[in-house]
C-alpha positions in Angstrom: 163.2 -94.1 -10.3 159.8 -92.3 -10.8 158.0 -94.9 -8.7 160.4 -94.3 -5.7 160.0 -90.6 -5.9 156.2 -90.9 -6.0 156.3 -93.2 -3.0 158.5 -90.7 -1.1 156.3 -87.8 -1.9 153.2 -89.8 -0.9 154.9 -90.9 2.4 155.8 -87.3 3.0 152.3 -86.1 2.4 150.9 -88.7 4.7 153.4 -87.8 7.4 152.4 -84.1 7.1 148.7 -85.0 7.4 149.3 -87.1 10.4 151.3 -84.3 12.0 148.6 -81.8 11.3 146.0 -84.1 12.7 148.1 -84.6 15.9 148.6 -80.8 16.3 144.9 -80.2 15.9 144.1 -82.9 18.5 146.5 -81.5 21.0 145.2 -78.0 20.4 141.6 -79.3 21.0 142.6 -81.1 24.2 144.4 -78.0 25.4 141.4 -75.9 24.7 139.1 -78.3 26.6 141.5 -78.3 29.6 141.5 -74.5 29.6 137.7 -74.5 29.4 137.4 -76.9 32.4 139.8 -74.8 34.4 137.8 -71.7 33.7 134.6 -73.4 34.7 136.2 -74.5 37.9 137.4 -71.0 38.6 133.8 -69.7 38.1 132.3 -72.2 40.4 134.9 -71.4 43.1 134.2 -67.7 42.7 130.4 -68.3 42.9 130.8 -70.5 46.0 133.0 -67.8 47.7 130.4 -65.1 46.8 127.6 -67.2 48.3 129.7 -67.8 51.4 130.4 -64.1 51.9 126.7 -63.3 51.3 125.6 -65.8 53.9 128.2 -64.7 56.4 127.1 -61.0 55.9 123.4 -62.0 56.4 124.3 -63.8 59.6 126.2 -60.8 60.9 123.3 -58.5 60.0 120.9 -60.8 61.8 123.1 -60.7 64.9 123.3 -56.9 64.9 119.5 -56.7 64.7 119.0 -59.1 67.6 
């Protein structure tokens, strides 16, 4: 009977470690996705800023002409 109980406890411990590893992995993947979305948002904002700056410079040049 002791052998079976030890085997059950070992299996339970292994299952918990696998579950913890899975949760850690999914958290890391989620963090990476969030990071990539944030980088994309920054690039979009920078492109929009550059577009507005260029448009304003062109308008200013037309006013001066």
